[in-house]
C-alpha positions as CSV (number, residue, x, y, z in Angstrom):
1,X,28.4,-5.4,-6.7
2,X,28.2,-8.7,-8.9
3,X,24.9,-9.1,-9.0
4,X,24.1,-5.1,-10.1
5,X,26.6,-6.0,-13.0
6,X,24.0,-9.1,-13.7
7,X,22.1,-8.9,-17.0
8,X,18.6,-9.1,-15.7
9,X,16.6,-11.5,-16.2
10,X,12.5,-12.8,-16.8
11,X,12.7,-13.9,-12.8
12,X,13.6,-10.9,-11.9
13,X,11.1,-8.6,-14.2
14,X,8.3,-11.5,-12.2
15,X,9.7,-10.8,-9.0
16,X,9.5,-7.4,-9.9
17,X,6.1,-7.2,-11.0
18,X,4.0,-9.8,-8.4
19,X,3.7,-12.8,-11.5
20,X,4.7,-15.5,-12.4
21,X,8.5,-15.9,-15.0
22,X,5.0,-17.8,-17.2
23,X,3.3,-14.4,-17.2
24,X,6.5,-12.7,-18.3
25,X,6.8,-15.0,-21.1
26,X,3.4,-14.5,-22.3
27,X,3.6,-10.5,-21.8
28,X,6.9,-9.4,-24.0
29,X,5.8,-12.9,-26.7
30,X,2.7,-10.7,-26.7
31,X,0.7,-13.3,-26.1
32,X,-1.0,-12.6,-23.2
33,X,-4.7,-11.3,-24.5
34,X,-6.9,-13.7,-23.4
35,X,-4.4,-15.0,-20.5
36,X,-3.5,-11.9,-18.1
37,X,-5.7,-8.6,-17.3
38,X,-3.9,-5.4,-19.4
39,X,-3.2,-4.1,-15.3
40,X,-1.2,-6.8,-15.6
41,X,0.0,-6.7,-18.7
42,X,1.1,-3.1,-18.2
43,X,2.8,-4.3,-15.0
44,X,5.3,-6.5,-16.2
45,X,6.3,-3.9,-18.9
46,X,6.9,-1.2,-16.7
47,X,9.1,-3.6,-14.9
48,X,10.8,-5.1,-17.8
49,X,11.7,-1.4,-18.6
50,X,12.6,-0.4,-15.0
51,X,14.9,-3.0,-15.1
52,X,16.3,-2.4,-18.4
53,X,15.0,-6.4,-19.4
54,X,15.9,-7.6,-22.5
55,X,15.1,-11.3,-23.8
56,X,17.6,-13.7,-24.7
57,X,16.6,-14.0,-28.6
58,X,19.2,-16.5,-28.9
59,X,17.9,-18.9,-26.6
60,X,14.1,-17.9,-28.2
61,X,15.2,-18.3,-31.8
62,X,16.2,-21.7,-30.6
63,X,13.0,-22.2,-29.4
64,X,11.0,-21.0,-32.5
65,X,13.8,-22.3,-34.9
66,X,14.6,-18.7,-35.8
67,X,17.3,-17.2,-37.1
68,X,15.5,-14.2,-37.1
69,X,18.2,-13.0,-40.3
70,X,16.3,-11.8,-43.5
71,X,18.3,-11.1,-46.4
72,X,17.5,-8.5,-49.1
73,X,18.6,-8.9,-52.5
74,X,19.1,-6.0,-54.8
75,X,21.0,-5.1,-58.0
76,X,24.9,-4.4,-57.9
77,X,24.4,-1.1,-55.5
78,X,26.0,1.2,-58.4
79,X,23.4,4.1,-56.6
80,X,22.6,5.1,-53.6
81,X,18.7,4.2,-53.8
82,X,19.0,0.8,-52.7
83,X,21.9,1.9,-50.0
84,X,18.3,3.5,-48.2
85,X,16.3,0.6,-49.2
86,X,19.1,-1.2,-47.3
87,X,19.1,1.6,-44.4
88,X,15.1,1.2,-43.9
89,X,14.9,-2.1,-43.7
90,X,18.3,-2.5,-41.1
91,X,16.4,0.1,-39.1
92,X,12.7,-1.3,-38.9
93,X,14.4,-5.0,-38.8
94,X,16.1,-4.5,-35.7
95,X,13.9,-2.6,-34.0
96,X,12.3,-6.4,-33.7
97,X,15.1,-8.2,-33.2
98,X,16.1,-9.2,-36.7
99,X,19.6,-8.7,-38.8
100,X,19.4,-7.9,-42.9
101,X,22.0,-9.8,-44.5
102,X,22.4,-7.6,-48.0
103,X,22.8,-9.4,-50.8
104,X,23.6,-7.4,-54.2
105,X,23.2,-9.6,-57.5
106,X,26.8,-9.3,-58.6
107,X,26.5,-8.7,-62.5
108,X,23.5,-6.2,-61.1
109,X,20.1,-8.1,-62.4
110,X,20.1,-11.8,-63.8
111,X,20.8,-15.1,-61.6
112,X,23.3,-15.0,-58.5
113,X,25.3,-17.9,-56.8
114,X,23.6,-19.2,-53.7
115,X,25.2,-16.7,-50.7
116,X,24.2,-19.6,-48.5
117,X,24.7,-23.4,-48.7
118,X,21.0,-23.5,-47.3
119,X,18.4,-20.6,-47.6
120,X,15.9,-22.1,-45.8
121,X,18.3,-23.3,-42.7
122,X,19.8,-19.6,-42.8
123,X,17.2,-17.1,-43.1
124,X,13.2,-16.5,-41.8
125,X,12.3,-14.2,-44.9
126,X,13.4,-12.5,-48.2
127,X,13.0,-9.1,-49.3
128,X,13.7,-9.3,-52.8
129,X,14.1,-6.3,-55.7
130,X,12.2,-7.2,-58.8
131,X,15.7,-6.2,-60.9
132,X,17.1,-8.6,-58.8
133,X,14.1,-10.9,-58.9
134,X,15.8,-13.6,-60.9
135,X,18.3,-14.5,-58.0
136,X,15.8,-15.8,-56.1
137,X,16.1,-19.0,-58.2
138,X,19.2,-19.8,-56.8
139,X,18.6,-18.9,-53.5
140,X,15.5,-20.5,-53.6
141,X,13.8,-17.9,-51.8
142,X,10.9,-18.3,-53.7
143,X,10.6,-21.3,-51.8
144,X,10.6,-18.7,-48.2
145,X,8.2,-16.1,-46.7
146,X,9.3,-13.2,-49.8
147,X,8.0,-9.7,-50.2
148,X,8.9,-8.0,-53.4
149,X,9.9,-4.9,-54.1
150,X,8.5,-2.5,-57.2
151,X,7.1,-5.7,-58.5
152,X,3.6,-6.4,-60.4
153,X,0.6,-7.7,-57.4
154,X,-0.6,-9.6,-60.1
155,X,2.0,-11.1,-61.3
156,X,4.5,-11.9,-58.3
157,X,6.0,-14.6,-57.0
158,X,6.2,-13.0,-53.3
159,X,3.5,-13.6,-50.4
160,X,2.9,-9.9,-50.8
161,X,4.3,-6.4,-53.4
162,X,5.4,-3.1,-51.8
163,X,5.6,-0.2,-54.4
164,X,6.6,3.3,-54.9
165,X,3.8,4.9,-57.2
166,X,6.1,5.2,-59.9
167,X,3.1,5.5,-62.3
168,X,2.1,9.0,-60.5
169,X,5.4,10.0,-61.3
170,X,5.6,9.1,-64.5
171,X,2.4,11.4,-64.7
172,X,3.5,13.9,-62.9
173,X,6.9,14.4,-65.2
174,X,4.3,14.3,-68.6
175,X,2.3,16.5,-66.9
176,X,4.7,19.4,-65.9
177,X,6.3,19.5,-69.2
178,X,3.2,19.3,-71.4
179,X,2.5,22.1,-68.8
180,X,5.4,23.6,-70.4
181,X,4.4,23.8,-74.1
182,X,6.6,20.2,-74.7
183,X,5.0,18.5,-77.9
184,X,7.3,16.0,-79.1
185,X,10.1,13.2,-76.7
186,X,12.6,11.1,-76.4
187,X,12.3,8.7,-73.5
188,X,15.5,7.6,-72.7
189,X,14.4,4.0,-71.1
190,X,16.2,1.4,-68.9
191,X,17.5,-1.5,-70.8
192,X,15.8,-4.1,-68.3
193,X,13.2,-6.1,-68.3
194,X,11.5,-4.9,-65.1
195,X,7.8,-4.7,-64.6
196,X,8.7,-1.3,-62.4
197,X,10.5,0.5,-66.3
198,X,7.3,-1.2,-68.1
199,X,5.4,0.9,-66.0
200,X,7.7,3.9,-66.5
201,X,6.7,3.2,-70.4
202,X,3.7,2.4,-70.2
203,X,2.5,5.8,-68.4
204,X,4.5,8.2,-70.7
205,X,3.3,6.7,-74.1
206,X,-0.5,7.0,-72.0
207,X,-0.3,10.9,-70.8
208,X,1.9,12.5,-73.6
209,X,-0.7,10.4,-76.3
210,X,-3.5,11.4,-74.3
211,X,-2.8,14.9,-76.0
212,X,-2.9,15.7,-79.7
213,X,0.0,17.0,-81.8
214,X,2.1,15.4,-79.3
215,X,5.1,12.5,-79.5
216,X,6.6,10.1,-78.4
217,X,10.3,8.3,-79.5
218,X,11.7,5.8,-76.9
219,X,15.6,4.5,-77.2
220,X,17.1,2.3,-74.8
221,X,20.0,2.2,-72.3
222,X,22.1,-0.1,-69.9
223,X,22.3,1.7,-66.5
224,X,25.5,3.4,-66.7
225,X,26.3,7.3,-67.2
226,X,28.2,5.9,-70.8
227,X,25.5,4.3,-72.1
228,X,23.2,6.5,-71.6
229,X,25.7,9.4,-73.0
230,X,26.6,7.1,-76.6
231,X,22.3,6.4,-76.8
232,X,21.4,10.3,-76.5
233,X,24.3,10.8,-79.1
234,X,23.4,8.1,-81.4
235,X,19.5,9.4,-81.2
236,X,20.0,13.0,-81.3
237,X,23.2,13.6,-83.6
238,X,21.4,12.3,-86.7
239,X,19.8,15.3,-89.0
240,X,16.1,16.2,-89.2
241,X,13.3,17.1,-86.4
242,X,14.6,17.1,-82.8
243,X,12.6,16.7,-79.7
244,X,12.0,19.2,-77.1
245,X,12.3,17.0,-73.9
246,X,13.7,14.3,-73.0
247,X,12.7,11.7,-70.6
248,X,15.1,9.5,-68.4
249,X,13.7,6.5,-66.7
250,X,16.2,7.7,-63.5
251,X,18.5,10.0,-62.8
252,X,21.9,7.8,-63.6
253,X,20.7,7.7,-67.1
254,X,19.5,11.7,-67.0
255,X,23.2,12.4,-65.7
256,X,24.6,10.4,-69.1
257,X,22.3,12.1,-70.8
258,X,23.4,15.7,-70.0
259,X,27.3,14.2,-71.4
260,X,25.8,13.0,-74.4
261,X,23.9,16.5,-75.2
262,X,27.1,19.0,-74.4
263,X,29.2,16.7,-76.8
264,X,26.5,17.6,-79.3
265,X,26.1,21.2,-78.6
266,X,22.5,21.4,-76.9
267,X,22.1,23.4,-73.8
268,X,20.4,22.3,-70.8
269,X,17.5,23.7,-70.7
270,X,18.1,26.5,-73.6
271,X,17.6,23.6,-76.5
272,X,16.1,20.3,-75.0
273,X,14.4,19.9,-71.4
274,X,15.3,16.6,-69.4
275,X,14.0,14.8,-66.8
276,X,15.4,11.4,-64.5
277,X,13.4,9.9,-61.6
278,X,14.5,9.1,-57.8
279,X,16.4,12.2,-57.0
280,X,19.8,10.9,-56.5
281,X,22.3,13.2,-54.7
282,X,23.4,13.3,-58.4
283,X,20.1,15.1,-59.0
284,X,21.7,18.4,-57.3
285,X,25.4,17.3,-58.5
286,X,24.7,18.3,-62.1
287,X,24.5,21.8,-63.4
288,X,21.6,23.1,-64.5
289,X,20.1,20.6,-61.3
290,X,18.5,18.1,-62.2
291,X,13.7,18.5,-62.1
292,X,13.0,14.3,-61.4
293,X,10.4,12.5,-58.8
294,X,11.4,11.9,-55.6
295,X,11.4,8.5,-54.3
296,X,11.8,7.6,-50.4
297,X,14.1,4.8,-50.4
298,X,13.9,4.9,-46.4
299,X,10.2,4.3,-46.7
300,X,10.4,1.8,-49.3
301,X,13.3,-0.4,-47.0
302,X,10.8,0.2,-44.1
303,X,7.8,-0.6,-45.6
304,X,8.9,-4.1,-47.0
305,X,10.2,-5.1,-43.8
306,X,7.0,-4.6,-42.3
307,X,5.3,-6.4,-44.9
308,X,7.5,-9.3,-44.1
309,X,6.7,-8.8,-40.8
310,X,3.5,-8.9,-41.1
311,X,3.8,-12.3,-43.3
312,X,5.8,-14.0,-40.7
313,X,3.1,-13.1,-38.0
314,X,0.1,-14.3,-40.2
315,X,-1.2,-10.8,-40.7
316,X,-1.6,-8.7,-43.2
317,X,0.6,-6.3,-44.7
318,X,-0.4,-2.5,-45.4
319,X,-1.9,-2.1,-48.5
320,X,-1.7,1.1,-50.9
321,X,1.6,1.9,-53.0
322,X,3.7,4.8,-51.4
323,X,3.6,8.7,-52.7
324,X,6.6,10.2,-54.2
325,X,6.8,13.8,-55.2
326,X,7.5,15.9,-58.3
327,X,11.2,17.9,-57.9
328,X,11.2,20.8,-60.0
329,X,14.9,22.0,-60.9
330,X,16.6,24.2,-63.5
331,X,17.2,21.4,-66.5
332,X,13.1,21.8,-68.0
333,X,11.8,24.6,-69.1
334,X,9.8,25.7,-72.0
335,X,10.6,24.7,-75.2
336,X,12.1,27.8,-77.2
337,X,11.9,30.0,-74.0
338,X,15.7,30.7,-74.4
């Protein structure tokens, strides 16, 4: 009975498979090719599954000099988006015996204090959002295997970048609004020095500017409901021609914009159409529900973790941006349709 309650060892797997412990180590460490046959490797895997064997990661990590811990550096968790990124990254990490430490930059963006006495001693690698890139200097994260999220592939400090296809998302928003007949646009831009927001502005200007008789005016706001409300009230409260479409850099800004529009006595979409970008829970909590671009935050985190694992194993990470989807709801309509 005592033997049945004991955790199975590599020796038990070797005995069940009829091979040496060295062969078990090679197969379960995925270093068997060219050393043992495919049939032997499969026999070892079947024996390990039958016995419920799991490698002793703590002992293995001591031998490898690894902690099997990854740091995920993100802006302060003001929306559920980065919670989704963490969920996706942690799920893939757990499948490979890694843990993920979440480190939100306390000021949302910008420098952060070192959460470890020595990042190199405590971590195997870092995944970081470009919105919190300055925090990397404080933790020396750019000296570790580094994957950057939402970052310029040509100018990133990371060994790899993982991006959502934000440019395509903004093109879809612009095409949707242009197709409805809108020609006068107000862009509520996030007042954040980040590549991902630069892409939004660049793509909106290019797509709308390609159509004759159009205009785009830009106002900036910090990523908060109240700042967005104030920015919209200031931009639209003055006399003069009013835009018929308000394009917001993310859903949080759009919800703040709703408040500003209501204070001005403007109706969505009767007087002005509004779009966001993210497809947070907020997008369906407002009335009318928000037309926006769905970003798969969990897949984003998964791809980030897969890219870091590839770097740690000396492989090339998967390329290509993650596709996004336009979700049309009640906040957009043709100008003057009501």
